[in-house]
C-alpha positions as CSV (number, residue, x, y, z in Angstrom):
1,M,50.0,-10.8,35.3
2,R,52.4,-9.0,32.9
3,G,55.5,-7.7,34.6
4,L,56.4,-4.0,34.6
5,T,58.6,-2.5,31.9
6,R,61.2,-0.3,33.6
7,P,63.6,1.9,31.8
8,G,67.3,1.0,31.8
9,R,70.2,2.2,29.8
10,R,69.5,2.6,26.2
11,T,70.1,-0.6,24.2
12,A,71.6,-0.7,20.7
13,V,68.2,-1.6,19.4
14,A,65.6,1.1,18.7
15,A,62.2,0.6,17.2
16,V,61.4,3.0,14.4
17,A,57.8,4.2,13.9
18,A,56.8,5.9,10.6
19,L,54.1,7.9,12.4
20,G,54.4,11.1,10.4
21,V,53.4,10.9,6.8
22,A,54.0,14.5,5.7
23,G,57.6,14.9,4.8
24,G,58.4,11.2,5.4
25,T,59.3,11.8,9.0
26,L,60.3,9.1,11.4
27,L,59.7,8.6,15.1
28,A,62.4,6.7,17.1
29,V,61.0,4.8,20.0
30,G,63.4,3.2,22.4
31,L,63.3,-0.4,23.6
32,T,65.0,-0.5,27.0
33,D,66.6,-3.3,28.9
34,G,66.5,-3.8,32.7
35,E,63.3,-5.4,34.0
36,Q,61.2,-6.4,30.9
37,P,57.9,-8.1,30.5
38,V,57.4,-11.3,28.6
39,A,56.6,-10.3,25.0
40,A,53.2,-11.1,23.5
41,T,54.9,-13.8,21.4
42,G,55.9,-15.7,24.5
43,S,59.5,-14.9,24.1
44,P,61.3,-14.1,27.4
45,D,63.2,-11.4,25.6
46,P,60.9,-8.6,24.4
47,V,63.7,-6.8,22.6
48,A,64.4,-9.9,20.6
49,A,60.8,-10.5,20.0
50,A,60.2,-7.0,18.9
51,T,63.1,-7.0,16.4
52,A,62.7,-10.6,15.1
53,A,61.5,-11.1,11.5
54,P,57.9,-12.4,11.2
55,P,57.5,-16.1,10.6
56,A,57.5,-17.1,7.0
57,D,53.9,-18.2,7.1
58,E,52.7,-15.0,8.7
59,E,50.8,-12.5,6.5
60,P,52.8,-9.2,6.3
61,Q,51.3,-6.0,7.5
62,P,49.9,-3.8,4.8
63,A,52.2,-1.1,3.6
64,L,51.5,2.5,4.6
65,P,49.5,4.0,1.7
66,A,51.1,6.7,-0.3
67,G,49.8,10.2,-0.9
68,G,47.7,10.3,2.4
69,T,45.2,7.8,1.1
70,A,43.7,6.0,4.0
71,L,43.1,2.2,4.0
72,P,39.6,1.2,5.2
73,T,39.1,1.8,8.9
74,P,39.7,-1.5,10.7
75,S,37.0,-2.8,13.1
76,S,37.7,-3.1,16.8
77,E,35.7,-3.3,20.1
78,V,38.4,-1.1,21.7
79,H,38.4,2.6,21.0
80,V,40.2,5.7,22.0
81,T,38.2,8.9,22.2
82,V,38.7,12.5,23.0
83,P,35.2,14.0,23.4
84,A,36.4,17.6,23.3
85,L,37.9,17.0,19.8
86,D,35.3,14.6,18.4
87,L,38.2,12.1,18.0
88,D,37.1,8.5,18.0
89,L,39.6,5.9,16.6
90,P,39.5,2.1,16.8
91,L,42.3,0.6,18.8
92,L,44.3,-2.5,17.9
93,P,47.4,-4.2,19.2
94,L,50.7,-3.6,17.4
95,T,53.8,-5.7,18.2
96,P,57.0,-4.3,16.5
97,R,58.3,-6.3,13.6
98,G,61.8,-6.1,12.2
99,G,62.5,-3.3,14.8
100,A,59.7,-1.1,13.4
101,I,56.6,0.3,15.0
102,N,54.7,1.2,11.9
103,P,50.9,1.4,12.2
104,P,49.4,-0.1,9.0
105,T,46.6,2.4,8.5
106,L,45.9,6.1,8.9
107,T,42.5,5.5,10.3
108,A,43.2,3.7,13.6
109,A,45.4,4.0,16.7
110,Y,47.5,1.1,18.1
111,W,48.6,0.1,21.6
112,I,52.3,-0.9,21.6
113,E,53.0,-4.4,22.9
114,P,54.5,-5.7,25.1
115,Y,53.7,-2.8,27.3
116,G,50.3,-2.0,28.9
117,D,47.0,-3.2,27.4
118,P,43.6,-1.4,27.4
119,V,41.7,-2.4,30.5
120,G,38.0,-2.2,31.6
121,A,38.8,-0.5,34.9
122,A,41.6,1.7,36.1
123,G,42.6,-0.6,38.9
124,E,43.3,-3.4,36.4
125,A,46.3,-1.6,34.8
126,D,49.7,-3.1,35.4
127,N,51.8,-0.9,33.1
128,T,51.9,2.3,31.1
129,L,49.5,2.2,28.1
130,Y,51.2,3.5,25.0
131,L,49.0,4.5,22.0
132,A,50.6,5.4,18.7
133,A,49.0,6.6,15.5
134,H,50.0,8.4,12.3
135,S,49.6,12.1,11.7
136,T,49.5,13.6,8.2
137,G,49.2,17.4,8.8
138,T,45.9,17.4,6.9
139,G,43.6,17.3,10.0
140,E,41.8,14.2,8.6
141,Y,43.6,11.1,9.9
142,G,44.9,9.4,13.0
143,F,46.1,11.8,15.6
144,D,45.9,14.9,13.4
145,P,43.2,16.4,15.7
146,L,45.7,16.5,18.6
147,M,47.6,19.4,16.8
148,E,46.5,22.9,15.8
149,A,46.2,23.2,12.0
150,D,48.8,26.0,11.8
151,G,51.4,24.0,13.7
152,G,51.1,26.3,16.8
153,G,50.9,23.4,19.3
154,S,48.7,20.7,20.7
155,T,45.0,21.0,21.0
156,L,45.1,19.1,24.3
157,A,46.0,20.7,27.6
158,A,46.1,19.8,31.2
159,G,42.6,18.8,32.4
160,D,41.4,17.5,29.1
161,V,40.0,13.9,29.1
162,V,41.0,10.9,26.9
163,E,38.9,7.8,27.1
164,V,39.8,4.2,26.3
165,S,36.9,1.9,26.0
166,T,36.8,-1.9,26.0
167,P,33.8,-4.3,26.1
168,E,34.5,-4.6,29.9
169,G,34.3,-0.8,30.5
170,T,35.8,2.6,29.9
171,V,38.8,4.2,31.6
172,S,39.0,8.0,31.6
173,Y,42.5,9.6,31.6
174,T,43.1,13.2,32.5
175,V,45.8,15.0,30.5
176,E,48.6,16.2,32.7
177,R,50.9,17.8,30.1
178,T,52.1,17.7,26.5
179,E,55.7,17.6,25.4
180,R,57.5,17.9,22.1
181,Y,60.8,16.0,21.6
182,A,63.3,16.6,18.8
183,K,63.6,13.6,16.5
184,G,65.9,11.0,18.1
185,E,65.3,12.1,21.7
186,L,62.6,9.6,22.7
187,P,64.9,6.6,23.3
188,D,66.7,8.5,26.0
189,A,63.6,10.1,27.5
190,T,63.2,8.0,30.6
191,E,60.2,10.0,31.7
192,V,58.3,8.6,28.7
193,W,59.3,5.0,29.2
194,E,58.9,4.5,33.0
195,A,56.4,1.9,34.0
196,A,53.4,3.5,35.8
197,P,50.2,1.5,36.0
198,G,47.3,3.9,35.2
199,R,49.3,6.1,33.0
200,L,48.5,6.8,29.3
201,V,51.0,8.1,26.8
202,L,49.9,9.2,23.3
203,I,52.7,9.4,20.7
204,T,52.7,10.8,17.2
205,C,54.8,13.1,15.0
206,F,54.2,16.8,15.5
207,Q,53.1,18.4,12.3
208,R,54.2,22.0,11.9
209,G,51.6,23.0,9.3
210,G,52.0,24.3,5.8
211,G,53.3,21.0,4.5
212,R,56.6,21.5,6.4
213,A,58.5,18.3,7.4
214,S,58.0,17.2,11.0
215,T,61.1,17.6,13.1
216,E,59.6,16.7,16.5
217,N,57.5,14.1,18.2
218,L,54.4,15.0,20.2
219,V,53.9,13.1,23.4
220,I,50.8,13.5,25.6
221,F,50.9,12.3,29.2
222,A,47.7,11.4,31.0
223,E,46.7,9.7,34.3
224,S,43.6,7.7,35.2
């Protein structure tokens, strides 16, 4: 079983996720020390694994398309859905490379390794499940539906349901709250990074509407 990731003091290493396309905004995601799980690569040091360059024979991730043009939607048996918003995105794993968490498409969400994995039943969870996706401010891609078109706030509120489905089953998470963090605050936000089996955290850049550059990150906390 994967060990729990617990927050410690902030390390000198931070993973940067280019999750907001409009305005070229960046989302800083902290990698913490303390008790850490074994990374998906098998390295005993997940920080080193997350920041190491990919092997020379490994095919690079596709670059984020310019101009808001989405790459073809990838196929996956794992999905995240928000029934109230008609949001349904395929879910794929994403291990940080070169210190960057950069989802390769606009049309999918990604669970961040080496934290929690999607599970078929709530009782199988052994860590927080983090899902990241791009937002563009157009309302068309990734986690765009999680934000009001005019930049007034999140479309999700306490009591709303987010579902994560796998071939083994579907887990329903109830939204507890939404928070917005100024750029650069996430690495020190210990309430985001604490290990809590059965917890779901959605992360994207908060789009303010009107084509204005994103200055905050939107984080949605939910529990199974």
